[in-house]
N, C-alpha and C positions, 0 to 999 in steps of 0.2 A: 190293680191298674198302674200304680206308681212304680211297681217293679218292672213293668213293660217299658215305661218311660225311661227308667234307669238303664235298661238294656240298650235302648236306642241312644242314650247319651254315651254309653260305653262304646257303641258302634261308631259314633262320630269321633270320639277321642281316639279310638283304634285306627280309624282311617287317617287321622292327622298324625299318627305315630307319636303321641305325647303321653307321658305318664300323668297321673292325677295332679301332681304339683305344677307341672308345666301347663297343663290344660287349665287349671284354676287360675294361674297367673295371666294367661291370655284372656280370661273372662273376668278378671279383677275380682276374684273371690278366693275362698280358701280351699285347700285340698280336702279338709274335713267336710265342707259343704258338698263338694263333688262326690266324695265317698257316700255321703248320706243320700244324694240323689240317685247315684248308681245302684245303691243297695235297696232303694225303694222306701227308705225311712223318711226322706225329705221330698216334698213335692216342690219342683222348681217354681220360683217366683217370676214375676214380670220382668225384673231387671235381668235375671239370668237368661230368660227367653229372648229378650231383645239383644243381649250381648252374643249369645250363641248364633243367632241369626246374622248379626252384623259381622262377626269374626269368622264364622265358618260357613255362612250361606245356608244354614239349616232351615228347612221349612218347618215352622213352628206347629202347623197343623199335623204334619207327619210325626213330629216329636211327641206331641200330646196324644194323638189319636191313632197313630200307626198307619194312616193313609192320607193321601193328598191328591187333589185334583190337578195340581200343577207340576209336580215332579216326583220322581222316584228316588228313594234314598240310596246311598251306596250299598252295594251288596256286602253283607258282613264278612264274606270270605275274600272279597276283592280288595287287595291292598294296592295303593298307588306306589309306583316306583318313584325314586327321588326326583327324576326329571319331570315325571307327570305331575307330582305334587307341586313342584316349582312353577310349572306352566299354569296349573290351576290357581295357585296363589297370585301369580302375576295377572291372570285374567280377572280375578275377583277385585283386584286393586286398580283396574283400568276404568277410565270414564266410559260412558256408554258408546261414544264414537270409537274408542279403542276396542271395546268388546265386539262391536259390529265388524270392524276390520279383521280382527283375529278369527271370528267365525267365518267370514268370507274366505280368508286365506286357508284356513283348515279345510273348508269344504272343497275349495279348488284343488288343494294338494291331494286330498283323499280321492277325488274324482280322477285326477291325473294318474294316481297309482293304480286305481281300479281299471282304468283304460289300458294301462300297460300289461296288466295280468291277462286281459282277454285278447291281446294282440298275438 
């Protein structure tokens, strides 16, 4: 089971385009700890789970169990382009009112573009 958790941690790190050292620094831990988790030799602890949720928005239920009722994980083969990653990072650091405004704006722009395609 811990090897599956390790694969999901690798997936999060890969989506963030970070090496183990960079990923560990963002999570205030060591690259050895990350290596242990990713290889399935170390089970992630509470502090790690809290930090990965806070820093990367990871659903802890998905990370531990592989499924979640609230959100789908990023597809392993789907890599964010730099502009997409920057947009996501900005969104994650916004207050709730900013997130609401961004969501409304994105929705309006997507609907506008969809309307132009059908015209």
